[in-house]
LUMNUTOR-500033 format. One line per field, with one value per residue (C-alpha): residue in one letter; x, y, z. Coordinates in steps of 0.1 Angstrom, whole numbers, always signed. Layout:
N
type [A	...]
x [X	...]
y [Y	...]
z [Z	...]
// end
This chain:
307
type [X	X	X	X	X	X	X	X	X	X	X	X	X	X	X	X	X	X	X	X	X	X	X	X	X	X	X	X	X	X	X	X	X	X	X	X	X	X	X	X	X	X	X	X	X	X	X	X	X	X	X	X	X	X	X	X	X	X	X	X	X	X	X	X	X	X	X	X	X	X	X	X	X	X	X	X	X	X	X	X	X	X	X	X	X	X	X	X	X	X	X	X	X	X	X	X	X	X	X	X	X	X	X	X	X	X	X	X	X	X	X	X	X	X	X	X	X	X	X	X	X	X	X	X	X	X	X	X	X	X	X	X	X	X	X	X	X	X	X	X	X	X	X	X	X	X	X	X	X	X	X	X	X	X	X	X	X	X	X	X	X	X	X	X	X	X	X	X	X	X	X	X	X	X	X	X	X	X	X	X	X	X	X	X	X	X	X	X	X	X	X	X	X	X	X	X	X	X	X	X	X	X	X	X	X	X	X	X	X	X	X	X	X	X	X	X	X	X	X	X	X	X	X	X	X	X	X	X	X	X	X	X	X	X	X	X	X	X	X	X	X	X	X	X	X	X	X	X	X	X	X	X	X	X	X	X	X	X	X	X	X	X	X	X	X	X	X	X	X	X	X	X	X	X	X	X	X	X	X	X	X	X	X	X	X	X	X	X	X	X	X	X	X	X	X	X	X	X	X	X	X	X	X	X	X	X	X]
x [+839	+856	+873	+903	+898	+912	+941	+936	+915	+928	+947	+919	+897	+918	+916	+948	+972	+1007	+1011	+1040	+1052	+1062	+1083	+1072	+1091	+1078	+1094	+1086	+1102	+1126	+1163	+1185	+1200	+1169	+1163	+1175	+1138	+1130	+1135	+1102	+1084	+1070	+1059	+1040	+1011	+1004	+1003	+967	+950	+921	+889	+860	+829	+796	+771	+755	+779	+805	+791	+791	+826	+840	+823	+836	+871	+873	+858	+885	+916	+906	+912	+891	+876	+870	+835	+820	+822	+806	+830	+844	+879	+888	+900	+867	+832	+822	+807	+815	+811	+846	+861	+895	+900	+930	+938	+970	+977	+972	+954	+925	+908	+873	+849	+813	+808	+774	+782	+801	+838	+859	+886	+913	+902	+894	+924	+949	+956	+972	+978	+1013	+1022	+1052	+1074	+1070	+1047	+1073	+1099	+1076	+1066	+1103	+1113	+1085	+1094	+1131	+1124	+1103	+1069	+1041	+1021	+985	+968	+987	+990	+958	+952	+927	+920	+948	+974	+979	+973	+985	+984	+1014	+1017	+1047	+1056	+1032	+1002	+1006	+991	+993	+982	+1007	+994	+1009	+996	+1004	+1001	+1016	+992	+1003	+991	+1000	+1027	+1014	+1020	+1027	+1033	+1009	+1021	+1014	+1006	+1015	+1009	+1031	+1040	+1076	+1080	+1070	+1088	+1123	+1110	+1087	+1115	+1138	+1112	+1096	+1129	+1142	+1111	+1107	+1143	+1136	+1157	+1149	+1146	+1143	+1138	+1127	+1125	+1106	+1083	+1055	+1025	+1000	+1005	+985	+961	+981	+993	+1019	+1032	+1059	+1062	+1087	+1081	+1100	+1097	+1107	+1111	+1112	+1104	+1069	+1064	+1065	+1057	+1053	+1056	+1042	+1055	+1030	+1016	+983	+965	+953	+923	+899	+904	+942	+951	+921	+938	+959	+971	+982	+979	+1001	+985	+997	+975	+957	+931	+920	+917	+897	+873	+868	+864	+838	+818	+818	+803	+834	+839	+871	+876	+909	+929	+941	+972	+1009	+1037	+1066	+1070	+1035	+999	+977	+941	+922	+891	+862	+848	+813	+813	+834	+869	+893	+924	+951	+958	+988	+1009	+1046	+1062	+1094	+1127]
y [+830	+861	+855	+874	+892	+927	+923	+889	+857	+822	+809	+787	+818	+830	+816	+811	+812	+800	+774	+780	+810	+838	+862	+888	+884	+911	+937	+964	+946	+970	+964	+942	+973	+977	+941	+947	+951	+916	+902	+917	+923	+892	+904	+933	+910	+906	+944	+955	+989	+991	+1003	+1012	+1015	+1032	+1008	+986	+995	+968	+947	+978	+987	+952	+949	+983	+975	+942	+956	+983	+963	+926	+901	+880	+884	+862	+854	+880	+871	+888	+890	+908	+921	+944	+937	+950	+939	+950	+935	+941	+925	+918	+908	+905	+917	+903	+925	+927	+962	+956	+937	+953	+945	+959	+965	+974	+979	+969	+985	+1017	+1013	+1011	+1037	+1039	+1015	+1032	+1055	+1028	+1030	+997	+962	+948	+911	+906	+875	+879	+901	+905	+914	+938	+956	+958	+972	+997	+1010	+1011	+1032	+1057	+1046	+1043	+1012	+1026	+992	+966	+931	+910	+874	+859	+824	+825	+849	+883	+920	+954	+990	+1013	+1050	+1068	+1104	+1127	+1105	+1078	+1046	+1010	+976	+948	+912	+878	+843	+810	+794	+814	+826	+824	+850	+855	+882	+915	+928	+963	+975	+1001	+1034	+1044	+1081	+1102	+1139	+1156	+1191	+1203	+1201	+1164	+1150	+1145	+1125	+1105	+1096	+1085	+1063	+1050	+1041	+1025	+1003	+994	+990	+1014	+1038	+1072	+1067	+1104	+1136	+1166	+1198	+1217	+1192	+1205	+1208	+1202	+1166	+1175	+1199	+1231	+1242	+1270	+1260	+1236	+1211	+1186	+1150	+1121	+1086	+1056	+1019	+992	+955	+968	+984	+1019	+1052	+1088	+1115	+1149	+1177	+1206	+1235	+1217	+1240	+1211	+1212	+1182	+1153	+1154	+1140	+1117	+1092	+1070	+1046	+1051	+1023	+1018	+1006	+1000	+1027	+1053	+1063	+1027	+1022	+1053	+1042	+1010	+1028	+1052	+1024	+1006	+1036	+1053	+1091	+1109	+1137	+1151	+1147	+1131	+1153	+1148	+1156	+1139	+1113	+1100	+1105	+1104	+1109	+1106	+1084	+1079	+1044	+1033	+1031	+1063	+1049	+1074	+1063	+1077	+1059	+1065	+1051	+1058	+1073	+1054	+1072]
z [+1100	+1087	+1053	+1043	+1010	+1015	+991	+975	+976	+981	+951	+939	+933	+903	+869	+850	+880	+878	+905	+928	+909	+933	+911	+885	+852	+829	+806	+831	+861	+880	+873	+894	+910	+932	+941	+977	+985	+971	+1006	+1015	+982	+964	+930	+913	+902	+939	+946	+943	+940	+965	+949	+971	+948	+956	+970	+944	+916	+919	+889	+866	+876	+871	+837	+825	+837	+820	+788	+788	+797	+795	+823	+846	+881	+911	+924	+946	+983	+1013	+1042	+1071	+1060	+1089	+1125	+1139	+1127	+1092	+1061	+1025	+991	+977	+944	+928	+892	+874	+843	+822	+835	+872	+899	+918	+951	+948	+978	+981	+1019	+1033	+1067	+1076	+1069	+1101	+1102	+1088	+1061	+1028	+1031	+1021	+984	+977	+992	+990	+995	+1017	+1023	+1061	+1082	+1110	+1085	+1067	+1099	+1111	+1077	+1078	+1112	+1105	+1074	+1093	+1083	+1110	+1116	+1117	+1119	+1138	+1123	+1127	+1118	+1094	+1081	+1055	+1069	+1083	+1074	+1086	+1073	+1073	+1065	+1050	+1058	+1039	+1047	+1021	+1034	+1021	+1034	+1039	+1037	+1040	+1033	+1050	+1016	+988	+961	+925	+900	+863	+857	+844	+809	+822	+858	+871	+887	+923	+918	+949	+954	+981	+993	+991	+1028	+1029	+1000	+1015	+1045	+1022	+998	+1026	+1041	+1009	+992	+1024	+1027	+990	+982	+953	+933	+917	+879	+872	+891	+870	+889	+863	+845	+824	+847	+819	+831	+862	+847	+850	+815	+815	+850	+862	+890	+904	+891	+906	+890	+912	+904	+931	+936	+946	+912	+898	+916	+903	+929	+920	+943	+942	+962	+964	+939	+918	+895	+896	+890	+897	+931	+930	+907	+929	+901	+865	+839	+809	+776	+741	+725	+746	+719	+715	+752	+758	+731	+749	+782	+769	+752	+786	+804	+817	+813	+803	+829	+815	+783	+763	+761	+755	+780	+797	+769	+771	+760	+790	+802	+835	+834	+858	+858	+869	+907	+910	+906	+889	+871	+849	+817	+794	+766	+760	+730	+720	+718]
// end
């Protein structure tokens, strides 16, 4: 029987869960002004980054991630998590800076899976699909049933895809200490349509829109780019509007993680086998770096400067 583990396991799989708790109550929770989206969003601790590791590297990735950020992980399961036959090892990692759904596929990955960057828990699948379509997003994988609920994949203008999921029995995960950032790179001719659709679906608001931000943030010192920061009940998002002339690894990091001290975190990451690909550097009120973990997952990590 195919088990549903694409975005989260059954509640009993997670240690330290808060039974019956459905709302995120952390310091980084978006303000009440954007809670219009809470009819669809459940909580940021249920929004996962999807990590597709190289075959055989899931244990090394999980160990390095937990050594860097702390946290726990669910047991590894082997399951079919797509609407057509496939097979993958799957594991959830619960860390203070974000929840990850990790996959090590044992078969070829059915299209379009692997292109979705995140999984978002919604209060109702029909409501989520209706809201996505009303906002101008496409449904690229129609809802399909599984033993514990339903799944679908939607795509916003600009090609940004995310999975929606719903459970018949609500899961209950611990709130996060900090809210991760969905990092989106778009061209100038795609950003308006993306913002209209994304803000409409998420119930989000623009926190800041800097037309000439320091492009050293994305590996281009001496240049500028447009940087838009968004908050919503689904979490935080940073949109980088560029001409696409990006040096590696920028654009490969789909999520940014906030920590208390970047230097300390980078030390833990390197000791655990991760490699620093860019940085650390200071810009936009934060120290940041881009790190590659065992298994190939690339992430941005940053701390904030008060004031």
